[in-house]
Each structure stands twice: as structure tokens, then as C-alpha cells.
PLY file of the C-alpha trace (Angstrom):
ply
format ascii 1.0
element vertex 284
property float x
property float y
property float z
element edge 283
property int vertex1
property int vertex2
end_header
15.40 -77.80 -78.07
16.83 -74.61 -79.04
17.19 -72.64 -76.08
14.31 -69.33 -75.57
12.33 -71.31 -77.86
9.01 -72.81 -76.68
5.59 -73.78 -78.72
2.49 -71.93 -78.57
0.07 -74.96 -78.57
1.09 -78.14 -77.50
-1.22 -81.70 -77.41
-0.58 -84.55 -75.18
-2.25 -87.49 -77.21
-2.80 -90.90 -74.56
-1.47 -88.37 -71.92
-2.04 -91.06 -69.21
-1.75 -89.17 -65.97
0.08 -86.13 -67.92
3.52 -87.07 -67.42
4.64 -85.40 -70.74
2.16 -82.46 -70.98
2.76 -81.12 -67.96
6.46 -81.61 -68.14
5.69 -79.31 -71.48
3.55 -76.77 -69.61
5.51 -76.28 -67.10
9.04 -76.18 -69.17
7.81 -74.06 -71.97
5.58 -71.67 -69.15
9.06 -70.22 -68.46
9.78 -68.37 -72.27
5.99 -67.92 -73.41
2.23 -68.64 -72.33
1.85 -72.04 -74.00
-1.37 -73.80 -73.66
-1.37 -77.37 -73.61
-4.02 -79.99 -74.37
-3.82 -83.45 -72.63
-6.53 -86.10 -74.42
-6.79 -89.66 -73.18
-9.71 -92.30 -74.04
-9.32 -93.82 -70.49
-11.64 -91.92 -67.49
-9.28 -92.68 -64.57
-6.33 -91.32 -66.67
-7.82 -87.75 -67.36
-8.64 -88.08 -63.13
-5.15 -88.50 -62.59
-3.62 -85.99 -64.72
-6.45 -83.05 -63.21
-4.60 -84.11 -60.03
-1.90 -83.56 -61.48
-2.42 -80.32 -63.22
-3.58 -79.15 -59.37
-1.13 -80.53 -57.30
1.49 -78.85 -59.63
-0.86 -75.45 -60.32
-0.14 -75.23 -63.70
-1.90 -72.88 -65.72
-3.25 -73.07 -69.32
-3.97 -76.73 -69.08
-7.19 -78.46 -70.25
-8.19 -81.80 -70.62
-10.16 -83.76 -73.01
-12.01 -87.25 -72.66
-12.02 -89.12 -76.05
-9.85 -90.86 -78.77
-7.21 -88.68 -79.67
-8.35 -86.03 -82.17
-11.46 -86.24 -81.98
-11.58 -85.63 -78.53
-10.67 -82.30 -79.23
-13.36 -79.23 -79.80
-14.26 -78.59 -82.70
-12.22 -75.83 -83.26
-9.24 -77.87 -82.36
-9.83 -80.24 -84.46
-9.10 -78.07 -87.13
-4.95 -77.77 -86.44
-2.89 -75.80 -85.28
-0.76 -77.67 -82.57
2.92 -76.14 -83.01
3.66 -79.74 -80.52
2.44 -83.17 -81.06
3.73 -86.03 -77.88
2.51 -89.33 -77.77
2.90 -92.80 -75.91
0.38 -94.36 -77.40
-0.34 -98.03 -76.70
2.10 -100.32 -78.06
1.78 -103.93 -77.37
0.28 -106.55 -80.35
-3.31 -107.70 -78.70
-5.25 -110.09 -80.06
-8.52 -108.21 -79.72
-8.60 -107.79 -75.37
-6.57 -106.36 -73.14
-6.41 -103.70 -71.34
-6.80 -99.70 -72.88
-3.02 -97.87 -71.98
-0.88 -101.33 -73.94
-3.38 -102.78 -75.88
-2.05 -101.63 -79.37
-3.84 -103.66 -82.35
-2.70 -106.67 -83.83
1.16 -104.84 -84.73
0.80 -102.74 -81.96
0.96 -100.13 -84.26
-3.23 -99.05 -84.21
-3.29 -96.11 -82.44
0.67 -94.96 -83.82
-0.70 -95.10 -87.39
-4.13 -92.83 -86.66
-1.87 -90.02 -84.99
0.46 -89.86 -88.08
-2.41 -90.36 -90.16
-3.95 -87.12 -88.42
-0.48 -84.76 -88.46
-1.27 -83.37 -92.16
-4.11 -81.35 -90.60
-2.90 -80.95 -87.27
0.48 -79.63 -86.86
1.48 -75.75 -88.12
3.84 -75.74 -90.72
7.60 -75.78 -88.78
5.47 -78.03 -86.05
7.15 -81.39 -84.46
5.68 -84.68 -83.22
7.59 -86.57 -80.28
6.35 -90.32 -79.78
7.61 -92.93 -78.05
6.41 -96.79 -78.55
7.17 -100.29 -79.67
8.30 -100.22 -83.63
7.39 -103.14 -85.67
9.89 -104.95 -88.12
11.88 -101.14 -88.20
14.51 -103.49 -90.42
12.14 -103.09 -92.91
11.55 -99.74 -94.95
10.26 -98.40 -91.76
10.65 -94.89 -92.78
8.61 -95.73 -95.89
5.41 -96.84 -93.92
5.60 -93.59 -91.85
5.93 -91.74 -95.13
2.36 -94.37 -96.57
0.32 -93.55 -93.68
1.15 -89.70 -94.10
0.39 -89.11 -97.33
-3.09 -91.55 -97.21
-4.27 -89.85 -94.42
-6.80 -87.16 -92.89
-5.27 -84.38 -96.25
-5.69 -87.44 -98.63
-9.02 -85.93 -100.11
-8.42 -82.97 -99.48
-7.23 -80.25 -102.48
-4.28 -78.24 -100.35
-1.42 -79.73 -101.45
0.31 -82.66 -98.88
2.60 -80.83 -96.52
6.11 -82.22 -96.35
6.83 -83.86 -93.61
10.18 -85.87 -92.68
10.77 -88.24 -90.23
13.60 -89.67 -87.82
13.13 -92.70 -85.51
15.80 -93.37 -82.85
15.54 -97.28 -81.70
17.27 -99.56 -79.40
17.85 -103.26 -79.62
15.83 -104.98 -81.61
14.10 -108.76 -81.15
12.74 -111.27 -82.90
9.12 -112.15 -82.77
9.75 -115.44 -81.01
12.22 -113.37 -78.22
9.25 -110.45 -78.03
6.78 -113.14 -77.51
9.18 -114.80 -74.75
8.13 -111.62 -72.17
4.83 -112.82 -72.65
2.77 -113.66 -69.75
0.95 -117.31 -69.19
1.55 -120.22 -69.38
3.63 -122.16 -71.80
0.31 -122.61 -74.05
-0.58 -119.10 -74.08
2.68 -118.11 -74.37
2.84 -120.16 -77.74
-0.53 -119.00 -78.89
0.83 -115.45 -78.47
3.85 -116.47 -80.95
1.16 -118.00 -83.24
-0.50 -114.30 -83.14
2.25 -112.18 -83.87
3.38 -114.35 -87.15
-0.01 -114.30 -88.23
0.40 -110.66 -87.83
3.67 -110.24 -89.79
5.61 -109.06 -87.06
9.30 -110.67 -87.65
10.82 -107.76 -84.86
10.10 -105.51 -82.60
12.22 -102.24 -80.54
11.49 -99.86 -78.37
12.21 -96.55 -80.23
10.86 -92.37 -80.57
9.16 -91.57 -84.00
10.69 -87.03 -84.72
8.52 -85.73 -87.45
8.75 -82.35 -88.22
6.67 -80.33 -90.80
8.57 -77.95 -93.27
8.20 -74.30 -92.66
7.04 -72.03 -95.54
10.10 -69.89 -93.57
12.82 -72.32 -94.27
14.67 -74.34 -97.10
16.87 -75.88 -95.55
18.03 -79.08 -96.49
20.25 -80.48 -93.87
21.01 -83.71 -93.25
23.78 -85.72 -92.13
25.73 -87.34 -94.98
27.00 -90.80 -92.29
23.22 -91.63 -90.34
20.04 -93.07 -91.91
16.25 -91.74 -91.56
15.71 -95.48 -89.39
18.61 -95.31 -86.82
18.97 -98.30 -84.60
21.81 -97.02 -82.01
20.97 -99.23 -79.23
23.63 -97.29 -76.64
22.45 -93.84 -77.98
18.60 -95.26 -77.08
19.78 -96.76 -73.37
21.21 -93.34 -72.56
19.07 -91.15 -73.59
16.21 -92.83 -71.36
18.71 -93.36 -68.43
19.93 -90.06 -66.61
22.28 -91.79 -64.61
24.11 -93.40 -68.05
27.28 -91.96 -68.26
26.41 -91.03 -72.12
23.13 -89.23 -71.54
24.31 -85.56 -72.12
25.74 -86.45 -74.90
22.51 -88.46 -75.90
20.40 -85.64 -74.99
22.67 -83.41 -77.16
22.54 -85.57 -80.34
18.57 -86.08 -80.01
18.44 -81.69 -79.04
20.36 -80.93 -82.33
17.88 -83.04 -84.42
15.02 -81.21 -82.84
16.78 -77.87 -83.93
17.51 -78.75 -87.38
13.89 -80.07 -88.80
14.38 -82.73 -87.53
17.37 -84.30 -89.13
20.88 -85.86 -87.31
23.25 -83.04 -88.44
26.27 -83.70 -86.56
27.21 -87.31 -85.87
28.64 -88.04 -82.37
32.59 -89.71 -81.73
33.01 -93.21 -82.04
33.41 -93.89 -78.23
32.36 -97.63 -76.28
28.83 -97.76 -74.40
29.72 -97.53 -70.84
25.88 -99.30 -70.65
26.39 -103.06 -69.07
23.42 -103.95 -71.07
24.68 -103.46 -75.08
28.48 -103.38 -76.41
26.99 -101.55 -79.00
29.07 -97.86 -80.08
27.49 -94.39 -80.10
0 1
1 2
2 3
3 4
4 5
5 6
6 7
7 8
8 9
9 10
10 11
11 12
12 13
13 14
14 15
15 16
16 17
17 18
18 19
19 20
20 21
21 22
22 23
23 24
24 25
25 26
26 27
27 28
28 29
29 30
30 31
31 32
32 33
33 34
34 35
35 36
36 37
37 38
38 39
39 40
40 41
41 42
42 43
43 44
44 45
45 46
46 47
47 48
48 49
49 50
50 51
51 52
52 53
53 54
54 55
55 56
56 57
57 58
58 59
59 60
60 61
61 62
62 63
63 64
64 65
65 66
66 67
67 68
68 69
69 70
70 71
71 72
72 73
73 74
74 75
75 76
76 77
77 78
78 79
79 80
80 81
81 82
82 83
83 84
84 85
85 86
86 87
87 88
88 89
89 90
90 91
91 92
92 93
93 94
94 95
95 96
96 97
97 98
98 99
99 100
100 101
101 102
102 103
103 104
104 105
105 106
106 107
107 108
108 109
109 110
110 111
111 112
112 113
113 114
114 115
115 116
116 117
117 118
118 119
119 120
120 121
121 122
122 123
123 124
124 125
125 126
126 127
127 128
128 129
129 130
130 131
131 132
132 133
133 134
134 135
135 136
136 137
137 138
138 139
139 140
140 141
141 142
142 143
143 144
144 145
145 146
146 147
147 148
148 149
149 150
150 151
151 152
152 153
153 154
154 155
155 156
156 157
157 158
158 159
159 160
160 161
161 162
162 163
163 164
164 165
165 166
166 167
167 168
168 169
169 170
170 171
171 172
172 173
173 174
174 175
175 176
176 177
177 178
178 179
179 180
180 181
181 182
182 183
183 184
184 185
185 186
186 187
187 188
188 189
189 190
190 191
191 192
192 193
193 194
194 195
195 196
196 197
197 198
198 199
199 200
200 201
201 202
202 203
203 204
204 205
205 206
206 207
207 208
208 209
209 210
210 211
211 212
212 213
213 214
214 215
215 216
216 217
217 218
218 219
219 220
220 221
221 222
222 223
223 224
224 225
225 226
226 227
227 228
228 229
229 230
230 231
231 232
232 233
233 234
234 235
235 236
236 237
237 238
238 239
239 240
240 241
241 242
242 243
243 244
244 245
245 246
246 247
247 248
248 249
249 250
250 251
251 252
252 253
253 254
254 255
255 256
256 257
257 258
258 259
259 260
260 261
261 262
262 263
263 264
264 265
265 266
266 267
267 268
268 269
269 270
270 271
271 272
272 273
273 274
274 275
275 276
276 277
277 278
278 279
279 280
280 281
281 282
282 283
């Protein structure tokens, strides 16, 4: 984000041990008295997060046990969040499995709930940064995000729905069959999981970031990058961003930072250089 900028209030959903929220607390406390709230459904995760808060001596961090926005005290459920972070369970689940991975039939049940709550949660100018698996990203994914948002918590409100822009950055896209091949189990169990994915309507799966930005009443900016789309599949950029040892990591961080600063749009396009990552032969 831009130098010196810091949110007043940060919400970390599906916080686990608190890696994202506590990093935000340490980073933004250099600039202002940022308060951070961590939410998780797993009591064990909340205990680990509390230990990490104490070991790192962080201030103005609150822990909440429960389900997403509902875990917050009533006054905090009214919204007012400048930044929402989330790493929700994202594995397509047949109805069982561990909480930290089970994401419903398509793996997006928790992601959908988070996005449906943004209209009442984000302040004008607020942002969401979410990392998860994305199902069928090749088939109208940006429209799906907008539908979740418009049909969300604010759908029955008399107030107009706030304008939210989405940007999706994802890596390699796997077919449902290839994704099912990672299932840990017998041949029969893997075949059963493959059939389950087909019944759930999953044709492809990928890792990705979802960036959302609520328009500020003070900003009428319409800056967009004319050579990119809202859903951007650049495996090289994805690899470089998540791997700090990657030769292209600094450039990837800069490109994504520009997207966040400029209201969720990739304002400038990186140079066409070959990705040095051995896992792909794509271009940045």
C-alpha cells in the first residue's frame, strides 16, 4: 500500500493463528493507532492466536471466537472496517473434514458469505484482501462476485448498494480431474471425489487473490488498465508474489500494490519478461 497509509480498523476473518492480522497490527502501528480484530471458529486456533499476540507484544488486538461477522460484538457488526483480511477454508467438501479446509461443495461457501457481508462492513474507501481456491474462474467469475455482493446483507436495505470493484489475480488453472488427483485416499475414494466435483459443477480450480475496493465518496476515479481484465490469470505473477525468493518478487509486489492504491485496478502493465520460475513458462 502507499507509504505512510494505515487503516484505522482491521478485521481478520478465518484468522487461524493470526498470521495476516498480526502482521497488519505490527506494520500499521508504525503509522497510527490501528486496532485489529481476529475471528476464527476453531477454539484451538484462537488460543494459538492469543499466544502469538502475547509473544509479539502487540497492542490493540482483540480475539473473537465464532462464525465470521456474527462472532463480533453488536457494535462491531455494524461495520466500519477499513481493511478486511481473509484466508477462508477453500477445499470442496463432501460434508466432512477438518474445519480449516472444508469450504462447502464448491470450496467457496465461506468466501461467498464474506463477500455477501461487505456492503455493511467496509467503510467508503475500504478494502478486502482474500486468498483462497477459486472454482470455475474461467467462467464469469467477476459476475459471480458482483452477484454475491449485490444479493448480500444489504440487499433488503433502503439505502443504495455501495459500489464495489473487484480484481482477481490467480495462478495456474487445473481441470477438475487434475484437482481431484491431489485427493489423499484410495483409487475408489479419489474416483468418488472426482464424481463429487462434477456433481457440484466444478470444471476448474485455481489459487487466487480476490481484491475488493469500496468506492470513496471523495473519489470519482475511474482509472483502469486498458490492457488487463478484472479477472487476471498470470501464473508468473502469482508465483513471484507468493515466493519471496523468486527473481520477480519485487516487481510482483509493486504491481499488486499499485492495484490496491488505485482503487483495485491494475493501473500500469509490467514489462513483458520471461518468468524465471521453473514451474511455469508464462509471461509477466
